N, C-alpha and C positions, 0 to 999 in steps of 0.2 A: 398479248404478253410479250415483253421484250426478251431477246436472247441474252443470256448471261455468259454463255460460253463463246469466246472469240476464237478466231483462227490462229494457230501457232505462227503462221507466216507474219502476222502483224507484229508479234513480239520480236521476231528476227529482224525485221526492218527497223523497228524502234531501237534495237540494241546497236545495230551498225551505225545509225545516225548519231547515237549518243557517243560512240567511240570516236567518230570523226570530229564531232564538236569538241570533245575533250582534248583531242590532239591539237586542234587549232588554238584552243585556249592556252594550252601548255606552251606552245611555241611563242604565242604573244607575250607570255609572262617571262620569258628569258631576256637577259641583258644583251640583246642582239639587235643591231640596226642594219637594215637592208638599204644599201646606197647604190647609185648608178656606177657603172664600170669606170666612167671618167673620173668620178670622185674618188674611187678606190685607187686609181693611178696617181691622182693628185696627192692623196695621203702617202703613197709610197715615195713620191718625189720629195715631199716635205719631211720624210723620215719619221712619220707618226706611227707607223706600223712596225711592230717588233717581230712578228712571226706570221707566215702565210701558209695556209693549207689549201691545196689545189684538189678539187674533185672533178668529176666528169662535166658538171654543168655549173659549178659555183667556185668562187674564190673567197676564202674566209681568212681575214687578217685580225690578229689580236693587237689592240692598241697598246702603246707603251704606258699610257695613262688614260683613265676614263675621260670621256668628253664631258661637256657641260651637262648633258642629259643622263649621264651615268652609264652609257653603253661601253662595254669592254671589248666587244667584237663587232666588226663590220663585215657584211657579206654582200657580194656583188655577183651577178650572173656573168659567166665567162663570155667574152667576145673574141672572135678569131683575131690573132695578132695583125694580120694584114688589114683587116677592117678597122681595127683600133688605130693603127698607124695612119691610115688615110683620114679618119674622122678627127684625130687629134690636131690636124693642121687647121681645122676650122674653128677651134676654140669653142666647141659646143659640148653640152652634156650629152653623153650617150650611154646606153645600157642595152642589155639583151632581155627580151620578153619571152617568158616560157608559158605555154598554154597549160592550164591545170587539167589533168586527165584523171584525177582520183575518182570523180563521180562516174565517169565512163567506165573505169576499171571495176568499180564496185558493181555497176549495173551489168557488166558483162558476166560477172559471176552470179549475181542474184537473180537476174531476169529469167534465165532458163530454169533455175531451181524453183522460182515462184510459179512459173507456168506449169511445171510438172506437179507441184503441190496443189495448185488450183484444180487441175484436171483430176487428180486423185481424189481430192475432197469432194468435187462435184459428182464423180462416179459413185463414191460411197454414199453421198446424200440421196442420189436417185435410187440406189439399191435399197437404202433404208426406207424410202417412201413406198417402194413397191412391195417389199417384204421386210418384216422386222429383223430378219437375220443380219442384214447389212448395217443396221443402225443400233449398235450395241448400247450406246448411251441413251437412246430413246425407245428401247424395246418395250418398256412398260408404259409408254405414253398412250393415252386413250386416243382411239381413232374417231372420236365423236366430232361431227361437223358442227360448227357454230353458225347459226342463222340469227340475224337481228330481225326486228319487226319488218323492215322494208324488204328483207330477203324472202321471208315466208310468203308474202303476198296473198295470204289466205285469211279470211274472216268468217264469222258465223253466217253471214249472208251467202257465202259460197257453199255452205253445207246444208243439205235439205234431206227430208225424210227420216231424220233421227231427232225429233224435237225433244224427247225425254232425255236423251244423252246430252244434248246441247244445254238443257236446263240444269243438269247436274254440273256440267263444266263451267257454266256461267258464274257460279258461285266461286269457283277457283279464280276466275279472272278478276272478280271484284275484290277478293282477298289480296291478290297481287297488286292491284291498282291502288287500293286504299286499305292497307292492313290495320291502321289505327282505328278506323271507323268500324270495321267488321270484327275487331278484337276487343272492343270496349267492354263487352260483357264477359270477357275471359275466354272466348272461343279462339281456337287456333285453326289455321289452314290445315286440311288433311295432308299427312305426310306423303301418301302415295295414292294414285288413282289408277286402277286397272281397267282398261277398256277391253272387253271380251265380246266376241261375236264371230260369225262366219266370215270367211274371206271376202274381200271386196265390198264390205259394208261401210267403209269410210273411217276406220279407226285412226289411221295415220293422218288423214285429212283433218279429223277433229283435233288431234294434238297440235297440228300446225296452226289451226284456227285459234286455239287457245293462246298460243304464243303471239299470233298476229293481233288478237284483240287486246292482250295485256301489254303489248309493246315491250317485251323483255327478251333477253337472250334465249335462244332455243338450241339445246344440245340434242342432236339426233344420232342414234347409233343402233345397230342391229345386235340382238343377243349373240349371234354367232361370231361377231367381230371381237369378242373378248378372248376367245380361246385360240391359242397358238400351240406350236410344238414344244415350246419351252415351259417348264414347270414354274409356276408363280407369275407368269405374264398376265394371265387373266385377272388375278387379284390385284396386281399392280395397276392395271388399267382401270379397274373399278375405283381404286383410291384416287388415281389421277383425274378421272372424270368428275368425281364429287368435289375435289379440290378446285378444279377449273370452274365448276358451276358456282361454288361459293365465292370465288374471286370475281365473277360476273353478276352476282346477285343484285336484284332479283332475276331469277332465271328458271327455265323449265328443262328438266332432263327427260328425254323421251327414249325409251328402250323398246324397239319394235321386235316382234317375234320373241317375247320373253320366254316362251317354252324351250327355246334352244339353250337358254342359260339356267332357267329355274326349274328344270325337270326334277321330279321327286327323287330324293336320294335313297339308294339301296343300302342294304345291311353291309355289303362287302363291295370293295372297289373292284372294277373289272380287271381280270387277269392277275388278281392278287396284288396289284400295284397301287400307286397313289392316283387318285382320280382328280385330274386338273379341273374338270368342270365343277366338281363338288367344292373344291377349294375356292373357286371363283364365286360360287353361290354363297359360300360361308362369308366371304368378304363383303358381298352385297348385303347380306343380313346384318353384318356388323355395322356397315355404313348407315343402314336404315335405322338401326337402334340408336346410333349416335347422331341421328339427323335432327338438327334443330330447325323446325319450321319457321322460327322467328327471323331467320336470316333471309327468308324470301326465296327459297328454292323448293320447287315442287317436282316430284317424280311422277311421270306418266309412263305407263307401259301398256302394250297391246299384245293380245294373243288370241288365237282361234282354237286353242286346246287348253282351257283352264282346268280340265279334269286331271291333267298329268302334272300340274304344278305342285311344288313342295308345299305342304300344309304350313310350314313355318313362314313361308313367304306371304301367305294369304291372311295370316292372323291380323287382328286389329293392332294398330301401332306401327304397322309397316305399310300395308296397302289398306288404308282406312276406308276407302270407297271403291266399290266395284260397280262398273257401269256396263250394262248390256247394250251393245250396238247390234241390233238384230236386223234382219231383212225388212225392208219397208213394206207397209201395207199399200193399198191402192192409192190412197191420198198421198202417202209419202212418195210413191213411185211417180205420181203426177208432178209433185213438186221437184223431184230430181230431174225429170225430163225437162221441165220448164227452165231449170238452171242451165242445163247443157244446151238447150235449143238457142239460148241467147248467143252462143258462139258460132252459129251457122246461119245461113240465109234461108229461113223457113217461109213457107207460103203464108200470106195474110190470113188471119182468123183460123189458123191451124188448130184443130181440136185434138189434143193429145190424150184425152180420156180413154178412147178405145185402145190406144197403145198401152196405157197403164193397166187396162183390164186384162189384156192377154199376156202380160209379163209377170204373172204371179210366181213368187219364189225367186225372182231375179234380184240381185244385189245392185248397189249403186254403180259399181264398176261395170256390170253387165249392161246397165241402162246407158251409161256413157258410151260404151262400145256400140250399142244399137244406134244411138244418135249419130255417131261417126260413120257407121256403115250406111245409114240412110243418106247422109250427105254425099258419101262416095257413090252410092247408087244413082242419086240425082245427077251427079257430075258425069257418070258414064252415059246417061241418056241425054246429056247436053241440055238439061233443064235449067230454068232461071231461078228456081226455088225448090226447096224440099217439101213434098206434100205427104199426105197420109199414106198413099200407096207405097212410097219409098220406105216409110217406117214399117209397114206390114211386111214388105220383102226383107227388110233388115232383121226383123224378129225371126223370120223363118231361116234366114242365113245364119244367124248366131245360134239358134236353138237346134236346127236340123242339119245345118251344113250347107255347103255350096251345091247348087244344082249341077248335075252331071247329065245333060241332055244327050251327050255323045255316046252314052252307054247303050249298046244295042241289046235288046232282049227279044227272044222268040215270041211269036204271037201267043203261044200257050202260056208262057211265063207272064206276059202282060195280062192275060185273062185271070190267072191265079192271083196276081198282085191286086188287080182291080177288085175282085170279089173279097179278097182278104181285107183291104182297107175299108170297103163299104160295110163289111161285117162289123168292124170296130165302130164305124160311124152310126149304123142303124141301131146297134145295141145301146150306144150312148144316147141316141134320140128316143128310143122306146122306153128305156127304164126311167121311172119318175125321178125328178130332182137332179138329173144329170146336167153337166155343163153343156153349154151350147157348142155345137160343132161349127168351128170357124172355117175350116178348109180341109179338103181331102185331095191328095195328089198321088200320082204314081210315077212322078219324076224322081229319079234316083238322086239322093243327096248324101253329102258327107262321105265317110269311109265305106259303110256297108249298107246304109238304109236304101231300100228300093222303093219305098213309099212311106207316107206318113199321114196321120190324122191329127189335125190341130184343133183343140178345144179351147173355148174361152170361158173361164169360170165366172159365175155371176157375183161371187163374193169370196173374200179370204176366209178359208176354213182352218180352224185351230183344233176342233174336235171332230172325230168321225165315229159314227155309230156302226154297229155290226152289220146292219143291212146295207149301209153305204159302202163298207169295205167289200161286202159280197158283190155288190153291183160293180165296184171297181175291178174286181177280179173277172167278172163276167165280160166287161168291156175289153179287158186285156185278152181274153180267150175268144172274143167275137170273131177275130180273123181266122183262127183255126176252125171254129164252128162253121164258118162260111165255106171253107175249103172242104170240110167233111160233108156238108149238105149238098154242095153243087157238084163236086168232082168225085165224091165217094172215097176219097183218100186225103191224107194230109201231107204237107211238105215240111221242109226245114225252115220255112218262113216264120214259124211261131216259136222258135227256140228261145228268143229273148222274152217273148210274152210269157212263156211258161215259167221261166226263171223268176221273173218279177212277180207273177201270180203266186208262185210257191213261197217267195219271201214274205208276201203279205199274209198268206194263210199261216205260215209258221209263226209270224209275229202275233197273229190273232190268238193262237193256241198257247204259245210259250210266254208271251209278255203281257197280253191284255186279258187273259182268262176268259176268252169268248167261246169256249167249248163246254157244253153242258156236262159231258161225261167226265172231263178232267177238273172242272170247277174253277174257282177263282184262286188259282195257284200259279206263281211265276216259276217257270222251269229254266229260264235263261241263266247262264253263268254270271252275266253282268248286264247292266242296262246298256242301251245303245249309246254310242259316242255322244258327248254333249252337243256337238255341232252337227249331228246327222241331219241331212236335208229332208229326207222323207221317212215315213213310218215303215216303209217296206224293207229297210235295212236292219237286220237283226242278227243275233248270234246263231250259229249253226248247231250248237249243242246245248245241253243243259245239265244241271245236277239232278238227274232223275235215274231211277232204277231201270234195269233192262226192260222189265215189263211195262213200266210207264213210258219208256222211250218208244216201245212198239205202239202203245196207245196214242202217243203224240203223232207218230208217223201216220197212223190210221186216220186220226182226226184231220191232219193236214190234207191227206189224200181225199177225204170225204168232202172237205170244204171246196177244194179245187174242182172235184168232179161235179159237185152240186152247182157251182157257178158255171161250169162248161155246159151242163144240161140246160141251165137257165138261158144262156146265150143261144144254144141250138134251138130251143123252143121259141125264142123271140124271132129268130131268123126264119123258122119254118112258117110262122104266122104271117110273115112279111116277105115271102119268097118272090112274089112278083115285083115288089118294090126293090128288092135286092138286085134282081136281074136288070131292071130298068136303070137303076143308078149305076150299076157296074158298066153297062153299055155306054151310058153318057160319060162316065169317067174314062173309058177307053177312047172315046172320040175326042174329048177335050183335054185329057191328061190331068187337069186341075179343076175342081169344083169349089166355088166360094159359097158362103153361107146362104145368100138369097137363092142360088141355083139349087142347093141341097134342099132347102125348105120347099121349093116348088116341086121338085121330084118326089119328095116324101110327104106330099099333102095327104095321102091316104094311109099313112103309116099307122098301124095299130099299136097303141101303147100297152105295156105290160104292167098290171097292177101288182108290182112287186115292192121292193124297197128302193130308197133313193140311191143315189148317185154313183155311177162308175166314173171312169176317166178315159184316157186316151189309149191309142194303140198305134202300131206301125208294123212295118215288115222290112226285113233285111235278108242279106245272104245267109246269115247265120242266126239270126235276124235281130233287128233292133226296132223298138217302138220309140217313136220320137214325139215329144210333146213339151211345150214350154210351161205346162201348168203342174208340174210335179210338186208335191208338197210333202 
């Protein structure tokens, strides 16, 4: 878009030039003839001049009668008398030449003023770019950045693991490319498409891929960039954004983090005043209502908190299509890893399926980080290519933290940690249907973890039965049970284990109705957040009577105690295996899956219910595992 507001300095220069040109034209239009000084003296000698006017630099004489060209006045530059007397002897025409200095005089006045004006306007413009306070004329202008197709550089081939979302957006691309063909039966392109899902799943990447595939202008802005300190700025920016998009149609508007702008409106404005955010949201709703999809403009938005969005924003006719961009499954994770591996020097015939298997619950951004960490790890060991071992270490680094081998522990603490971690591992191996134990380590990692047990799930799980949740709690409490069994007392190492086990048990009672005494009744105030990552995060209270609240607490306590006794019983039956594995862990500090299987060849399984999960230990402590779901 071209600028329509020019600098006032340009008008000043044009005015001065016009005045000068008018002066010169006026002088030329007068009945005055400029003649050499010698001619002027000749006119005096012949008696043709009636009156002479002498100035500092000129001699002006009025002719007694106009000459043949109608001139009534002749003007000659003055020449010093001595010079004129000497030159008159040679019978030549002579005159005096004056250098014109009007341009120099004008520039001497205008140049400093122009320089000061340029510096002032430049400073004001930089201030306006950094914050809208300095640019009063452009304060309501949208901050959206415009990307053309060549600038996005992203296509659907660069997005993996979200095939369903890609299929939904492919239709939008076809509409933008060929609106007549897809609208021949009366269909119209959806006004708005809301991409919702956990963080790091590729919502922004998908929006840029839509623009890249369609080859149209791409307006990208964050929801927080609409709101400023001045009232009305957000609404003005919304109007400006849609006007610019219509001017560049076909185009795509992408609003990232829509929840910052579209949060549900309350009954009263905060502090009893006008709510600028609500006014901005109202303007967005108005723009969507008057949004004509036939002009070829599509609104895309992304959020990871759709449950807090205003209901007026989500109704049909505004955001017609809502696309879930969820965490990828095993096949999706493998596809994502294959996309990112193309950017590094990987070993020939590298099998990424084991990496996809142990990264359950991780999003696309996490997998990209793992690939990068694997490449950095191979670089640190001066390797020629990135192999599977680098990926395994990268997963541990991303999930559990950086190894802290310099942390010195006493021999007794190392024994407690070794038995604690092997308690988690043996409970996971002994209980039927549990995930495979991939690695056990007593090397400190991250901020507080003194050890960790890494499990590799055999499949992606979406539903969990009561027995599986009970086994999961038993695995979490396996470390504490091992301390109780071997040392006769417990330590602070199971603090995080207990907290997580309690969360799962409380969810079982209050949300899932898994206690026979309380029945199939939900006592939670509200469901867990829409994007909660695991089932173990739930509300701490419920809408229950005091008597029922006591029964809930008793039921939670009973579930946790029952799981602890199950873990203790499992370890008692395998006490010799626990001691042998703990001693091997103290010697090697880390045990991989083949070593664990060899050491646990005589492990007695427990015919209980399926699958627990992982555990760990920390100062205060922390259980570390990449397979949380």
